[in-house]
Phi, psi and omega in degrees: 000326179298317179296322178297317179296318180296316180297318179296317179292326176295316178299317177298316184297315184291340178269356170275336183307316182301341180265005184248162177302337180303327179296316179298319178295319182293317180292326178293323182280322187257332190099152184299313182298306178300323178299313181296322178295316179295318179298320179296318179296316178297320179297316179296319178296321180294320178296316180301313179298317182295315179296317179297320179294323178295316180296327182275343184289142178288154177278100181278167183301150180289146178267342176203173177239160179238158184289156180300333181278350185302316181303327180287318176296321178301319179298321178293316178300318181289333173295316176298318178297323179295320177296316178300316183294310183294311181293322179294323180282332186260008179241133177308125192240118181290350178280346181282159179300144175059034181239024184298329182299335180295335181294342180272354179286136183293339184257013189293338179273003182265192179062225182293335181286347172294331178281308177201147179278002177229063185298318181295316181294322177290327175299313178296318181296315179294322176300314181296314182296315181298319180285330175296319179298325180282341177234077191278062178217180182293329176300315178293322181295313184290348174251292185289320180295313179292328176298316179294318178299318180298314183295307186283323175294321178296322177295320178296319178292326178296326177304314181296316183293317180294322177298320178290323183287314193251353173055237187297327180297317177290323180298322177296317178297316181295326181292335182266351185230189178214153174288309180283131182305136175073358182294317179294325178294316179296327181276355179083010180273344181219160180234130179282124178224110180295328179293325176289325174298321179110114181297327180292326177293317179296315180298317179297320178297319179295317180297314179296318178300312181296320180295315179294320178300317182290321185270354185306314180300323181285321184282322189237359175073019180218134179277123182286336180230149178302133178085355180269119182233000000 
């Protein structure tokens, strides 16, 4: 369990770096492209180490229990997360590196960004939270819990960095959208349009969600829903 905790904290630490002055020093010394490449390699190595530590960690006693209906609600949450992930990855995103020009587009606050301006990070965060509830022990926390903290905490830190970098352009984008999903829609600042999100993106997310749900017992050795083998 100690190795799992160390691996999880290392993964969290390296994803705090982009919000610190160290990133500026690294990009100045290496260049934006080499920095991103090195960061990607370190992240992949950290994930590999973290997954191996998770697989080796013992299943300790549960800290809480969940209701029998929870797996079904979890499946719905993960379907929403799949839509966020696919649409977030397949839509030009001003939160990504070197994408500041997107902030000048008149439609940038629509589509998936009407739900949240950090769709990918919320997809990862919801995935982590949902799996932590299903594995309510320290083993689950040091993997799924820290994964959710990294995703949502990293998005919050990214808000500060983007605001400092892009100033009024980011403020306009933030005023039309929300960090928390659906908050801008509830406040009337954004309008949900499935056609703007893209029906093909939604359909692809549903197919991927269904495939993972079906293959989950074979891939990960655990049935996500009762009776699913």
